N, C-alpha and C positions, 0 to 999 in steps of 0.2 A: 712174254712182256705185259706186265700190267699196266694197260695205256687206257683204263677206264676214269675218266674225271671226276666223277663221283666218289672215288676211292683216294684220291690225290692227297688226302691227308693222313693217310694210313701209313704205317711202317711197311717198306718194301723191301725185300730181300735182295732181288735184282739191284735195286736202286743203291742198296748197302754194299753190294760188292762193286758196283761201278765207282760207286763214291770212295769207297776205301783204295783202289787203286788210282783214282784220281788224285787224293790225296798225297797218296805217295810220290806219284810223278810232278804234282804241282810244286811241292817240298823240292823236288830236284832242280826243276826249272828256275823258280825263284826262292833265293834264300829267305825264307818267310820267318818273321818274328812276329808274335801276337801280344800285345799289351792289352791289359785291362779285362780279361775275361772274370776275374773275380767282381768286377762292377754289376754284372748281370745278374739282375734279381731272379729268385728261384719262385716258382707257382705264378708266375704273371705269362701274359701275352705279349711277345716282343714283335716289334717290327723295325729290323734294320735297314739304317739309311745311309748308303756308303755314297763318296764322291765318285764322280765317273769320269775318268781321265783315260782309260785304257780298253775300252770296249769290252769285249765279252769276258775278258781276263778279270775285270772288277768284279763280276759275279762269280766266276771261279774262286777268286780270292776269298769272298765272304764265304762260300762252301767250306774253304779250308781251314776255317777258324777252329772247328771242333768238330766231332763226331756226332753228327745231327742230321736230319732230313728236313729242312727249309723246302718252302715254296717260295717262288718268285715269281712277280708280276712283270708282264713286259708287254710292249707294244705289239697290239693285235695283226700288224700287218706282215709278221715273222712267220704267221702261222697260216701259209699259202696253199698247203696242199693236206690230204688226207695222212700221206706219210708223215709231213713234217709235224702235224697236229698230234700224230701217236708218239713220236720220239720226242717232242717238246712236253706232252704230258706225262710220258715215263720219266722225263727229267724234272718232273713236278715244277713245271712253268705254266702259268695261267695268261691268257690274252687280257688285254685291256683296251676297250674299244674307244675312240676319239672321234669327234666330228668328223675328221679329216679321212674315216675310216668310213664314211658315210653315215648319215643322220639314220637310217633306217637300222643300223646295225648297235644303235646306242642301247636298246631294250635290252641287248643280249649280256650287258652288263650286269643286269639284276641276278642272272644264274651264276655269274663270277662273283659276286657279292655274297652270293650264299654259300659259296664255298671258300670264300676267304673267311666267313664266319666258323665255317667247321674247321680250318686250319687254325684260326687263333683259338678256339675252344679247346683245341687237342694239344696247343703248347707247343705247335711245330717250330713256329718262328717264320715271319714273312720276310722276303727281301725285296725292296722297293730303291731305284735308283731315282731320287728326286730331282735330279737336275734334268731328267727328261732325255738326254742324249750326252755323246761323249767328246771331250775336247781335250787334246794333249797338253794342258798347260797346268801348273801347280797354282790353281786359282778356282774357289767355289763359285758358281754361276748361280743366278738366280733360281731359287727352288720352285717348282711346280706344287700347285695346291691339293694335288692329287691325294696325295700321302696323308695330309691332314683330314681331308675328307672322308678317306677310307677309314681312318682312324677313329674319328669322331662317328660317324654312321654306323661301325660295328660297335663301339660302346654304348651307342644310344639304342642301338636295337636288341642290345643283351642287358639293360638295365644297370648299365656300371659293374656287370659281374665279369667282364674280361680282364679289368685291371691291366689295360693296354699301356705298354712302355714302348717308346721309341728310341732306339739306340744310334746315336750317332756313330758313324765309322769314319776313321781316316785312313786311306789306302795312300802310302807314301812309296812311290818306286825310285829307287836310284837311277834306274835307267827303264825306259818302256819295252823296250825291244829285247836286250840282249840276255841270252844265256846265261844264268847263275846271277843275274842282277839282284839286288837286296830289295825286298817288299816288306816295309812295316805296316802292321795292321793293326791301328789303335782304336780301342773301344772306348766312348767318351760317357760321361755320366747319363744315365738313362732317363728319359724325360716322362713323367707321368702325366698323362693328358687329363688325368681327373680333375686337376686344379683348374682346366679351361671349359669345363663341362657346363659351368653355369652361363658363363659367356657365350657359349655354343647355343645353348637352349634361349638365349635372349638375341643373340645376333649371330648366326653362323659365319658370315664373312668376315666379322671381327676376331673371332675365336680362330679361323684359319689362319689369318694373319698374325696373330700371336703364336701360334703354335710354329708356324714357319719362321718367324723371327728367331724364336728360342732353339730350333733345331739349327738354322744356319750359325748362329753363334756357337753352337756345340760342335757341330762339324769342322768349323775353322780352328777350333783349337787342336784338333786332331788331325789336321794335314797342315802341310806347308802351304801357306797363303801368300802370294806375290801378287798384291793389288795393282801394281804401279805396271799399266799397260806398256806405256812408253819406252821405258826402262827393264822389261822384263828379261831381256837376254843379259843384261848386265848384273841383274840381281842372281840370276843365275850363275854367272862365271864368279861372281862374289862368293857364292857357296863352294864352288870349287877350290877359290885362293884360300879364303879365309879359314872354314870349318876346319879342314885338318889339320892347319897350324896350330889353331887354338887348341884343339883336342890333343895334339901333342906336347905342348906347350905346358897344359894342366894336367898332363897324365890321365887324361879320362879315357873310358871304355870306347875302343873303336867300333862296338857296336851300333847298328843303325838306328834304336832308340837315343843313345847319346848326341850322334851326329843331327839327330831330329830336334832335339832340346837345344842344341849350339844354333842350327839354322833359325829356329824361331827366335832366339835373342839376337841373332845377327840382323835378320830381316826387321825386328822392331827397334834395333839401334839406328839401322840406315834409314828407316821411316821416321824415326825421330829427328835425325839431321835435316831430313827432307823440310818439316816442319820448320825448325828452330833455324835453320841456318841454310837457305836455298843455294847461295853462291857457294858453299862449301860441298852441298850435294851435288850441283853441277858439274864441278870440278872432279869431284870422286868418279862419277859416270862418266866423265871424257877419260879419264885415267884408265877404267875399266875397259873402255871401248878400244882404247891406243893398245892396252894389254892383248886384249882379245885378238886385234888385229896382228901383233907382232908373233904371237904364237902359232896363229894359224898360218902366215907368210912362212915361218920358219919349219912348219910342220912338227911343231913341239906340243905337248899338252901341258897343264898346269903341275900334273903329277911327276912328269919327267924334268921340269924345271926343279923341282924340290928334291930331287933325287941325290942320296947322300952319296960322298965320295967312295966310302966303304963298298957301298952296293954296284958302283962303278967297277971298282977292283975286281968284284966277285963274280966279273964276265970271263975272267981268265978261268974259273972254274966251270962255270955256266955254260960257255960255248962248247968246251969238250965234251960234256954231260948230254947237251942237246944233239950233237953229233953221234954219241953212241947210242941214243935212243932213238936214233932216226928210223932204224929199222921197223924198231914197236910202232912208232906212227904210222908207217906205210902200211904195214899188217893192219893194224886198226882203221884206217883210213880206206884203203880197198876191200875189207871185208864188212864194212858198215857205210860204205858209199851211198847205195840207195836211201838208207835210213836217214844219212846226214844231207842229201842233197833234195830229196824230197819235199821236206818242211820248207826249205831256204828257198827252192824254185816255185813252190805255190804261193808262197807270200810274197814274191816279187810280182805275182800279176795285180795285186790290189794296189788301189791309188790312195787308200786313207791308211798312213804309216800306224795308227792306232789298232789296225786290225791285224799287224804284222804278226804280234807275240801271240795274238789269239790262234791265229791259223799254224804256226810253228809248234804251239805246245801242243792242240789237239792233234794235228796229223803224225806229229812224232810219238805222241801217247799212243796210237794204234799201228803205226809202220814200223816201229822198233820191234815190237814183240812178235809180230807176224813174219816179219824179215828172219828174225833169229829163230823162228819155227821151221820156215821155208828151207834156210840156208843149211840148218841142221841135218834134216831129212835129206837134202841133196847129199850132204858130205857122207852120210851113214848108208846112202844107197851106193854111191861109188865107192868109198872105204869098206863096207861090208863089216865094220867093226864098231859095235854099239859104244864101248868105253871110250874110243878114240872121238866118236861123235859126241858124247857128253862132255869130253875135256873140250872139244871145239865150240860147244855150245856155251860153256862157262867163258872161255876165251874173248867172245864176242862182246858183251858188255864191258868186261874188264878191258879190252882194248879200244872200246869206244871212248871210255875214260881216259885213257892214256892220251887218245888223240886231243880231247879237250886240253887235257894238263900242257900235253906238247906244245900246241898251238898258242896257248895263253903265255907260256914262258919263253917262247921265241918271239913273240911279239914283244913282249917285255923287254928282250935283250936286244931287238931290233931298234926300239924306243932309244934305249940307253946308248947302243953305237953311235944313232943318229946325232944325239946330245955331245957326246965325245967329239965328233966330227966338226959339228957346227962350232963348239967352244974351243976347239983347233983353228979354224979356220975364220971365225967371226967373234973373237972373244968380245969385243965392245957390245955386241948384239946382246949376247947372253947377259953380260952385265948390265945392261939397260933394262932388259925384262927382268931381271931379279931385282934390281932398284926400285924399278916400279911396283911388283908384288909386294915388296917389303914396305914402300910408302902406303899402298891401299890396306895392307894388315894394319899398320899403325893407325891409320883415320878409322878404322873400323874395331874401336878398342872397347872389347867385351868386357 
């Protein structure tokens, strides 16, 4: 395992193999779409600046953009032991020391800066999370000036030969935790820092501010930005209510990027209402609150409220199919029970919800293949038949997929049955919810 920091900018076969496996697993966990790759300039030194909403997964998402070996800068306090230092160095992560890490350690940044120059000269690409820490909300927080300082100092040290461009990256999750959630990665217009170099030579502080301001604007364009803290939950609910209806009515693609563009338009429209007509805005927010309360109390979702009559009738077919395939679910669950439960149980021990998907993904990434191998060897030893063992090995990932799909469609069927029962027992409640939903959508006319 190459763990020499002096060679961190060099191509690594071990890292390449691990990253290839990571990319495969990551796109299984998250249904990932990347937009804007053609914007990346060639033969330039690039620094990637993603928003930070979902802990370690944000960095892993940037890794999955393409086949490359970027180097990330991370806070130094995670480099706690020699073993961790070796692992993190192998993973091409460099520490950045802050005053809180001890004033005496700040001088160590000199060596890190030197390696950063080597990485930029080698055109590897550097990843920096400029917000500094994560928060599970669709909002960009004030950026730290470290990314501007690193970019300018590096360019200045190399006499403007690096041609550094900072790439704003928007990470947009449909859900931060759930397996098979959608992830849209949008790459913005790269920012050529050379246009700020003259100002940097005259007044570094002003140059930092100018670059950070431009970067903030670029990042906000590529992500869902909900500025209103007081009504954040109402904006989120409005995305659930209005966006799917607008996409369906206008026969747009259901791809995540289409949803993103509609979400941006919808948020801009509501922000406009807030400025132009405060009373209408307040009424809209109160109606969304009431809608949220009603569906929560009834145990329904916006999706189930909008379920078509045709889909409800399809329960006649879906329920027998679920019963017929129940043995396949049981086989898959029993044979993958350790692999399924281990990530889930371990993630339950963390207090910060934004670490849940990180733990589940990383643990599952290693537990599943290890358990496949162990179980197959045991089966081979017991059966004494290599061919049957091979068939058993093939059945493990196939049955794991079957478990996921069966559970997904079973939950959908349960949701539809719950809606039918409520519609029969409390039709006036369903009508009230639907009328409220329609009223909300009409007022946010895109």
